[in-house]
C-alpha positions as CSV (number, residue, x, y, z in Angstrom):
1,M,-36.8,58.6,27.1
2,S,-35.0,59.9,24.2
3,D,-32.3,58.5,21.8
4,E,-29.8,61.0,23.0
5,N,-29.7,59.2,26.3
6,L,-28.6,55.5,24.9
7,A,-25.9,57.2,22.1
8,P,-22.3,56.7,23.5
9,S,-20.7,60.2,25.0
10,D,-17.9,59.7,22.9
11,P,-17.9,58.7,19.3
12,D,-14.0,57.2,19.4
13,A,-15.3,54.6,22.4
14,P,-15.2,51.5,20.1
15,A,-12.1,52.3,18.8
16,E,-11.1,53.0,22.2
17,A,-12.1,49.8,23.3
18,L,-10.6,47.6,20.6
19,A,-7.0,49.2,21.3
20,R,-7.3,48.5,25.1
21,A,-8.2,44.4,23.9
22,R,-5.4,44.5,21.7
23,A,-3.0,45.9,24.2
24,L,-4.2,43.4,26.4
25,A,-3.5,40.5,24.2
26,R,0.1,41.5,23.3
27,A,0.7,41.6,27.1
28,K,-0.2,38.0,27.2
29,G,1.8,37.2,24.3
30,L,-0.8,36.7,21.6
31,R,-0.5,38.3,18.1
32,P,-4.1,40.2,17.7
33,G,-5.6,40.1,14.4
34,S,-3.9,37.0,13.1
35,M,-5.0,33.2,13.3
36,P,-3.6,30.9,16.2
37,K,-0.6,29.0,15.8
38,R,-1.7,25.2,15.4
39,A,0.4,22.7,17.3
40,P,2.5,20.5,15.0
41,R,0.7,17.6,13.6
42,G,3.1,14.8,15.0
43,G,2.6,16.0,18.4
44,A,5.5,16.0,20.7
45,P,9.2,15.8,19.4
46,E,10.5,12.2,18.8
47,S,12.8,12.2,22.0
48,A,9.6,13.5,24.1
49,R,7.4,10.5,22.5
50,T,6.5,7.4,24.1
51,D,5.1,3.9,22.9
52,R,1.7,5.1,24.3
53,D,1.4,8.1,22.1
54,P,-0.7,8.2,19.2
55,A,0.7,7.8,15.8
56,L,0.5,7.7,12.2
57,L,-0.8,4.3,10.8
58,G,1.5,4.1,8.0
59,D,4.5,5.0,10.3
60,V,3.1,2.1,12.7
61,V,2.9,-0.4,9.8
62,D,6.6,0.7,8.4
63,R,8.1,-0.3,11.8
64,L,6.1,-3.3,12.4
65,V,7.3,-4.8,8.7
66,S,11.1,-3.6,9.3
67,D,10.7,-5.3,13.2
68,R,9.4,-8.7,11.7
69,G,12.1,-8.8,8.7
70,W,9.0,-8.9,6.1
71,E,10.5,-6.2,3.6
72,R,11.2,-9.0,1.1
73,E,7.6,-10.3,1.2
74,V,6.3,-7.1,1.0
75,E,7.9,-6.1,-2.4
76,V,7.1,-9.4,-3.8
77,G,3.3,-8.7,-2.9
78,A,3.5,-5.4,-4.5
79,V,4.8,-7.4,-7.5
80,V,2.0,-9.9,-7.6
81,G,-0.6,-7.0,-6.7
82,R,0.9,-4.8,-9.8
83,W,1.3,-8.0,-11.9
84,E,-0.7,-6.4,-15.1
85,Q,1.4,-3.0,-14.7
86,I,4.8,-4.8,-14.5
87,V,4.5,-7.4,-17.4
88,G,2.0,-6.0,-19.6
89,A,-1.9,-6.5,-20.2
90,E,-1.4,-9.5,-23.2
91,I,1.0,-11.3,-20.7
92,A,-1.2,-10.7,-17.7
93,A,-4.2,-12.2,-19.3
94,H,-2.5,-15.3,-20.1
95,A,0.0,-15.5,-16.9
96,S,-0.6,-15.3,-13.2
97,A,2.1,-15.0,-10.4
98,E,1.0,-18.1,-8.2
99,S,3.3,-18.2,-5.4
100,F,6.6,-17.0,-4.5
101,A,9.4,-18.9,-1.9
102,D,13.2,-18.4,-1.8
103,G,13.5,-15.9,-4.4
104,V,11.5,-18.1,-6.9
105,L,8.2,-16.8,-8.1
106,V,6.1,-19.3,-9.6
107,V,4.1,-18.1,-12.8
108,R,1.1,-20.3,-14.3
109,A,0.5,-19.8,-17.8
110,S,-3.1,-20.1,-19.3
111,S,-1.6,-22.8,-22.2
112,T,1.6,-24.8,-23.0
113,S,2.3,-22.5,-25.7
114,W,2.0,-19.5,-23.5
115,A,4.5,-21.2,-20.8
116,T,6.8,-21.6,-23.6
117,Q,6.6,-18.0,-24.7
118,L,7.0,-16.9,-21.4
119,R,10.1,-18.8,-20.6
120,L,11.5,-17.6,-23.6
121,L,10.8,-13.8,-21.9
122,S,11.8,-14.6,-18.5
123,S,15.1,-13.0,-18.6
124,S,13.0,-9.6,-19.6
125,L,10.6,-10.2,-17.1
126,L,13.0,-11.0,-14.4
127,A,14.7,-7.3,-15.6
128,R,10.9,-5.6,-15.0
129,I,10.6,-7.3,-11.5
130,A,14.0,-6.3,-10.7
131,A,13.2,-2.5,-11.8
132,E,9.9,-2.7,-9.6
133,A,10.9,-4.6,-6.6
134,G,14.8,-4.4,-6.4
135,P,17.4,-6.5,-8.0
136,D,17.8,-9.5,-5.7
137,T,13.8,-9.8,-4.3
138,V,13.3,-12.4,-7.1
139,T,16.2,-14.4,-8.6
140,E,14.3,-17.0,-10.7
141,L,11.0,-17.2,-12.4
142,Q,9.5,-20.9,-12.4
143,I,7.1,-20.9,-15.2
144,I,4.5,-23.8,-15.2
145,G,1.5,-24.9,-17.5
146,P,-2.0,-25.7,-17.3
147,T,-2.8,-28.5,-15.3
148,A,-4.3,-31.6,-16.8
149,P,-7.8,-33.0,-15.8
150,R,-7.9,-35.6,-13.2
151,W,-9.9,-38.6,-14.7
152,S,-9.9,-40.4,-10.9
153,H,-13.4,-39.7,-9.0
154,G,-14.4,-41.4,-6.0
155,R,-12.2,-43.5,-3.7
156,R,-11.2,-46.3,-5.3
157,G,-9.0,-46.4,-8.2
158,I,-7.3,-48.9,-10.9
159,T,-3.5,-48.8,-11.7
160,G,-2.9,-48.9,-15.5
161,G,-5.9,-47.8,-16.5
162,R,-6.1,-45.7,-19.3
163,G,-8.8,-42.9,-18.4
164,P,-12.4,-42.4,-19.8
165,R,-11.4,-44.7,-22.8
166,D,-10.6,-47.7,-20.3
167,T,-14.4,-48.3,-19.8
168,Y,-15.4,-48.8,-23.3
169,G,-13.7,-52.3,-24.2
């Protein structure tokens, strides 16, 4: 067997085969030499979707929040979560948002002097919060100071006692 028997008889045979393959692809509606088109990421158009079709997680959460009427709570949660960025590092080191109910945000200060300072700054803090969460989300700030220690221990107590000084005569 010689090498002449293995060689193709026509030197243009590969080019002709490629041309035939491209012509068949064009006949099928394909575009030879280009990347195939991908389906849209969202899947079917909105009108053809059903509740059983997969959806993006963010879209599902947004729909759940709006269906339940939790928009205001989510906005306040964002304020509490970004408390340090909204009020600044120095204030956040000495005060923390504690609770929210009926438009009133309760803020606990680390000392009575910081509570007084925050009461003086409450209008500017409300303006910052309104800029972040919307104008009517938080309508009032209630600033409370630190809690005093409890002197009563155990199940029994005495009325009119003076705390720890009462036991020394």
